[in-house]
RODO-2510 file (C-alpha; in nm, 4 decimals, decimal comma):
residues 128
     n   res          X          Y          Z
     1     x    17,6980    15,4494     9,4010
     2     x    17,4603    15,2777     9,6626
     3     x    17,3408    14,8580     9,6211
     4     x    17,1731    14,6545     9,8383
     5     x    17,1598    14,3175     9,7408
     6     x    16,8464    14,1069     9,7308
     7     x    16,8106    13,6980     9,6469
     8     x    16,5445    13,6016     9,3580
     9     x    16,1586    13,5316     9,4799
    10     x    16,1140    13,2105     9,3162
    11     x    15,7609    13,3466     9,2793
    12     x    15,8661    13,5433     9,0207
    13     x    15,9969    13,2868     8,8244
    14     x    15,8430    13,2553     8,5350
    15     x    15,7408    12,9222     8,3267
    16     x    16,0318    12,9447     8,1469
    17     x    16,2428    12,9491     8,4010
    18     x    16,3547    13,2913     8,4930
    19     x    16,2076    13,6092     8,5891
    20     x    15,9805    13,7477     8,4651
    21     x    16,0544    14,1444     8,2885
    22     x    15,7643    14,2717     8,5242
    23     x    16,0088    14,1625     8,8344
    24     x    16,3168    14,3966     8,7371
    25     x    16,1439    14,7497     8,8295
    26     x    16,0073    14,6191     9,1591
    27     x    16,3770    14,5245     9,2618
    28     x    16,4596    14,8485     9,1201
    29     x    16,2306    15,0264     9,3261
    30     x    16,2811    14,8313     9,6486
    31     x    16,7032    14,9674     9,6218
    32     x    16,5749    15,3147     9,5329
    33     x    16,2876    15,3683     9,8075
    34     x    16,5875    15,1811    10,0150
    35     x    16,8619    15,4687     9,8774
    36     x    16,6169    15,7280     9,9376
    37     x    16,5314    15,6134    10,3348
    38     x    16,9079    15,4566    10,4360
    39     x    17,1291    15,7928    10,1965
    40     x    16,9641    16,0644    10,1637
    41     x    16,7266    16,0543    10,5312
    42     x    16,3972    16,0811    10,2910
    43     x    16,1054    15,7812    10,4614
    44     x    15,8903    15,8242    10,1564
    45     x    15,6018    15,7477    10,4226
    46     x    15,7042    16,0020    10,5991
    47     x    15,6790    16,2606    10,3045
    48     x    15,3682    16,1283    10,2352
    49     x    15,2223    16,1973    10,5125
    50     x    15,3253    16,5765    10,4936
    51     x    15,1678    16,6201    10,1942
    52     x    15,4929    16,5846    10,0048
    53     x    15,4052    16,3028     9,7280
    54     x    15,7146    16,1340     9,5616
    55     x    15,6442    15,9999     9,2617
    56     x    15,8269    15,8421     8,9086
    57     x    15,7009    16,0054     8,6378
    58     x    15,8791    15,8056     8,3945
    59     x    16,1412    15,5223     8,2608
    60     x    16,2915    15,3095     8,0372
    61     x    16,4663    14,9839     8,1019
    62     x    16,6985    14,8104     7,9170
    63     x    16,7435    14,4058     7,9650
    64     x    17,1296    14,2348     7,9318
    65     x    17,0116    13,8747     8,0960
    66     x    16,8115    13,7169     8,2535
    67     x    16,7615    13,6793     8,6642
    68     x    16,7270    13,2689     8,7462
    69     x    16,6332    13,1116     9,0194
    70     x    16,9203    13,0854     9,2710
    71     x    17,0683    13,4208     9,2034
    72     x    17,2242    13,6530     9,4305
    73     x    17,1551    14,0592     9,2814
    74     x    17,2792    14,4328     9,3530
    75     x    17,1011    14,6707     9,2747
    76     x    17,2612    15,0027     9,2149
    77     x    17,1006    15,4001     9,2765
    78     x    17,2142    15,6862     9,2321
    79     x    17,0434    15,9788     9,1216
    80     x    17,1326    16,3004     8,8807
    81     x    17,0407    16,6434     8,7283
    82     x    16,7486    16,6226     8,4576
    83     x    16,6770    16,8686     8,1629
    84     x    16,4237    16,9756     8,3785
    85     x    16,4951    17,1311     8,7265
    86     x    16,1868    17,0267     8,8492
    87     x    16,3060    16,6423     8,8150
    88     x    16,5427    16,4053     8,9460
    89     x    16,6924    16,1406     8,7485
    90     x    16,7950    15,7928     8,9061
    91     x    17,0277    15,5140     8,7549
    92     x    17,0254    15,2057     8,7840
    93     x    17,1521    14,9047     8,7045
    94     x    17,0652    14,5226     8,8303
    95     x    17,3764    14,3009     8,8631
    96     x    17,4669    13,9605     8,9858
    97     x    17,8916    13,8871     9,0010
    98     x    17,9244    14,2492     8,8467
    99     x    17,7421    14,1314     8,4902
   100     x    17,4895    14,4009     8,4124
   101     x    17,1744    14,2740     8,3951
   102     x    16,9406    14,5152     8,4005
   103     x    16,9503    14,9336     8,3404
   104     x    16,7120    15,1467     8,3622
   105     x    16,6420    15,5839     8,3648
   106     x    16,3235    15,5959     8,6353
   107     x    16,2506    16,0087     8,6160
   108     x    16,1213    16,1415     8,9321
   109     x    15,9865    16,4600     9,0618
   110     x    15,7529    16,5597     9,4285
   111     x    15,3938    16,6952     9,3851
   112     x    15,4191    16,9348     9,6983
   113     x    15,0961    17,1719     9,6241
   114     x    15,0166    17,0020     9,2978
   115     x    15,4074    17,1030     9,2061
   116     x    15,6462    16,9361     9,1000
   117     x    16,0116    17,0082     9,2648
   118     x    16,3151    16,7520     9,3380
   119     x    16,3528    16,8516     9,7054
   120     x    16,7046    16,9588     9,8960
   121     x    16,8071    16,6006    10,0279
   122     x    16,8293    16,4714     9,6466
   123     x    17,0149    16,7910     9,4579
   124     x    17,2619    16,7591     9,7456
   125     x    17,2927    16,4518     9,6274
   126     x    17,2798    16,5043     9,2992
   127     x    17,6168    16,4089     9,0489
   128     x    17,6367    16,6142     8,7203
***
């Protein structure tokens, strides 16, 4: 399982003193992009320059606990098969001290000449 650590950005704190829910997908995106680059060797900027557009098609997220000022989170990422061969499921969690604060599934594909594919590096990393 790929893990990145992030500190809560104080600019993301809302009027209730917790991280605004719209930032959770951003933390997950940062970790997902790092996973793609560091674990799979896919630099998304280079991929785009070569005509391969990686994109999230949909996602679902569950919030379990609220991130707060001062929290240090671990954001996980792994890739699993999707029922459609031209898509991949990125399964992610945000944890603080081993406790799940949020979990999500991001369904993604890579567009090449307008057609969705799953790159070989992603296929090789897929879990059942």
